[in-house]
C-alpha positions in Angstrom: 10.4 29.0 -5.3 11.6 27.4 -8.9 9.0 27.2 -11.9 10.8 24.3 -13.1 9.9 20.8 -12.0 12.4 19.4 -9.6 13.8 16.2 -8.9 16.3 14.3 -7.1 18.0 11.2 -8.3 20.3 9.2 -5.8 23.2 7.5 -7.3 22.8 9.7 -10.2 26.8 9.9 -10.9 26.8 7.0 -13.2 25.0 3.8 -15.1 21.0 3.9 -14.7 20.9 7.0 -12.3 22.9 9.2 -14.5 20.5 8.4 -17.4 17.3 9.1 -15.7 18.9 12.4 -14.8 19.6 13.0 -18.3 15.9 12.1 -19.3 14.5 14.3 -17.2 16.7 17.1 -17.8 16.0 16.5 -21.4 12.0 17.2 -20.6 13.0 20.4 -19.1 13.5 19.4 -15.6 15.8 20.9 -12.9 17.8 17.7 -11.6 19.8 17.0 -8.4 22.6 14.5 -9.1 22.8 12.8 -5.5 26.1 11.0 -5.2 28.5 10.6 -2.3 31.4 10.7 -4.2 32.5 14.3 -5.0 34.4 14.0 -8.0 32.1 11.7 -10.0 29.2 13.7 -8.7 30.4 17.0 -10.1 32.1 15.5 -13.3 28.2 14.1 -13.9 27.0 17.8 -13.2 29.1 19.4 -15.9 28.4 16.8 -18.4 24.8 17.1 -17.9 25.0 20.6 -18.2 27.0 20.8 -21.1 24.0 18.7 -22.8 21.6 21.7 -21.6 20.5 20.0 -18.4 19.6 22.3 -15.4 21.7 20.1 -13.2 22.9 20.5 -9.7 25.1 18.4 -7.5 23.7 16.9 -4.2 26.1 15.4 -1.7 24.3 12.3 -0.5 25.2 9.1 1.3 22.0 7.4 1.4 23.3 5.2 4.7 24.1 8.5 6.5 21.6 10.4 8.3 23.4 13.5 8.6 24.1 13.5 4.9 20.4 12.7 3.9 19.3 15.5 6.3 21.7 18.0 4.5 20.6 16.8 1.0 17.1 17.8 1.9 18.2 21.1 3.0 20.0 21.9 -0.1 17.1 20.9 -2.0 14.8 23.1 0.0 17.1 26.2 -0.3 17.5 25.7 -4.1 14.0 24.9 -5.1 11.6 25.0 -2.2 9.7 21.7 -3.1 10.6 18.2 -4.6 8.5 17.0 -7.7 10.1 13.7 -8.0 12.5 11.3 -5.9 14.1 8.5 -7.7 15.5 6.2 -5.4 18.1 4.7 -7.4 21.3 4.1 -5.5 21.9 0.5 -4.6 24.8 -2.0 -4.0 24.9 -5.7 -5.1 27.1 -6.9 -2.1 30.1 -9.3 -2.3 29.5 -12.0 -4.2 29.1 -15.2 -4.5 25.9 -14.8 -2.3 25.0 -18.6 -1.5 23.0 -18.7 1.7 25.6 -20.5 3.5 28.6 -18.9 2.3 31.2 -17.1 4.6 30.2 -13.7 5.7 26.6 -13.9 4.6 25.4 -12.2 7.7 27.5 -8.8 7.0 27.0 -9.1 3.0 23.0 -9.2 3.8 23.2 -6.2 6.2 25.4 -4.1 4.0 22.3 -4.7 0.8 19.5 -4.1 3.1 21.2 -0.8 4.6 21.6 0.7 1.3 18.7 -0.8 -0.7 16.1 -0.6 1.8 16.8 1.4 5.1 18.7 4.0 2.8 15.4 4.5 0.7 13.3 4.7 3.6 15.9 7.2 5.1 15.9 9.3 2.0 11.9 9.2 1.4 11.2 10.2 4.8 13.5 13.3 4.6 12.4 14.3 1.4 8.5 13.9 2.0 8.0 17.5 3.2 9.4 18.9 0.3 7.3 16.1 -1.8 4.1 17.3 0.0 4.9 20.9 -1.4 4.5 19.7 -5.1 1.5 19.5 -7.0 2.1 16.3 -8.4 4.8 14.5 -6.6 6.3 11.1 -7.4 8.6 8.8 -5.8 10.0 6.0 -7.9 12.0 3.3 -6.2 14.2 1.2 -8.6 13.9 -2.4 -7.8 14.7 -5.4 -9.9 13.0 -8.5 -11.6 15.2 -10.5 -9.4 13.0 -9.2 -6.4 9.9 -10.8 -7.7 9.1 -13.7 -5.7 6.8 -15.1 -8.4 9.8 -15.1 -10.8 12.1 -16.6 -8.4 9.5 -19.6 -7.6 8.6 -20.2 -11.3 11.9 -20.7 -12.4 15.4 -21.9 -12.1 17.1 -20.2 -14.9 19.7 -17.8 -14.2 18.8 -15.8 -17.1 15.3 -14.9 -15.4 16.3 -15.2 -11.8 19.8 -14.1 -11.4 22.6 -16.3 -9.7 22.2 -17.4 -5.9 21.6 -14.2 -4.2 21.0 -14.3 -0.5 21.6 -10.3 -0.2 20.8 -8.7 -3.3 17.6 -10.1 -4.7 15.9 -10.4 -1.2 16.6 -6.7 -0.5 14.6 -5.7 -3.7 12.1 -8.0 -2.4 12.0 -6.3 1.0 12.2 -2.8 -1.0 8.9 -4.1 -2.8 7.0 -5.0 0.4 8.1 -1.5 2.0 7.0 0.3 -1.2 3.2 -1.2 -0.9 3.3 0.0 2.7 4.2 3.6 1.7 1.4 3.6 -1.0 -1.2 2.4 1.6 0.0 5.2 3.9 -0.1 7.8 1.0 -3.3 6.8 -0.2 -5.7 9.5 -0.5 -2.9 12.3 -1.2 -1.5 13.4 -4.4 2.1 11.5 -4.0 2.4 8.6 -6.1 4.9 5.8 -5.3 5.7 3.2 -7.6 8.8 0.6 -8.5 10.5 0.6 -11.4 12.3 -2.7 -12.9 15.3 -1.5 -15.6 15.9 -5.0 -16.7 19.5 -6.6 -17.1 21.2 -3.4 -17.9 25.1 -3.6 -18.2 26.4 -1.7 -15.3 29.5 -1.8 -12.9 27.0 -3.7 -10.5 27.0 -6.7 -12.5 30.2 -6.4 -14.2 28.8 -4.9 -17.4 27.2 -8.2 -18.2 23.8 -6.8 -18.9 22.4 -6.9 -22.3 20.4 -3.4 -22.0 22.0 0.1 -22.3 21.5 2.4 -18.9 19.4 4.6 -21.1 17.1 1.6 -21.8 17.0 0.9 -18.2 16.0 4.4 -17.1 13.0 4.8 -19.4 10.7 3.4 -17.0 11.8 5.2 -14.0 11.6 8.4 -16.2 8.0 7.5 -17.0 7.1 6.8 -13.7 8.6 10.1 -12.4 6.3 11.9 -14.7 3.0 9.9 -14.4 -0.3 12.2 -14.7 -2.5 12.7 -12.1 -4.9 9.4 -13.1 -1.6 7.3 -12.9 -1.1 4.0 -11.1 0.3 4.0 -7.6 1.7 1.0 -5.4 2.8 -1.0 -8.9 5.6 -2.7 -10.0 6.7 -1.9 -13.5 9.2 -2.7 -16.6 9.0 -1.8 -20.1 6.7 -4.3 -21.1 4.4 -3.8 -18.3 3.5 -5.1 -14.8 6.1 -7.1 -13.0 4.5 -10.1 -11.1 5.2 -9.6 -7.3 
């Protein structure tokens, strides 16, 4: 069993996920780069290794049961446990996303399959490995647009984003699911929290964001490395707690 702390970051071949992997690697962690695109995955692993990170590729499609099971076996064979799982992989779905638009049902289904069901699938597959860790952490990447409090309080797209019947509600759904995990895992040493990266320039938003992927990764890295007296079941951004 590896003496280094072991992390798995889904969707880690680019953007925020890559920077989370890089940040944990810079702290001395061994990091699994979870991604479904083999070419991008291996290119990211090579780049991380060139920067001194102990990185390894993990073929992973969060929407595919067999792929997730194989990823759990790979991590088990390599490390024997998992100290941090960062559920970062996500999709926005086709835009625009007004509730009465054409194809809206399929757009919602696609977003929920990846952003919610995919997180549940991966988390449950990795829980046996997390339970072998002394201080296991789960971080689910959410978004400020998933905050119902913010959606209700403002009509300003700068705060709430554009009309989004698929992406924003999928993050609200993820927030609610994370609370249920926190309740079930209460009394164990597993801490699970939500991270909001802010409006980061990534391909999900056409690189319109105002924050860098490295800035967007900071909260997730902090939550993945929480001390034993740290919080669980919370929703956080750089500035502090995000309102539900």
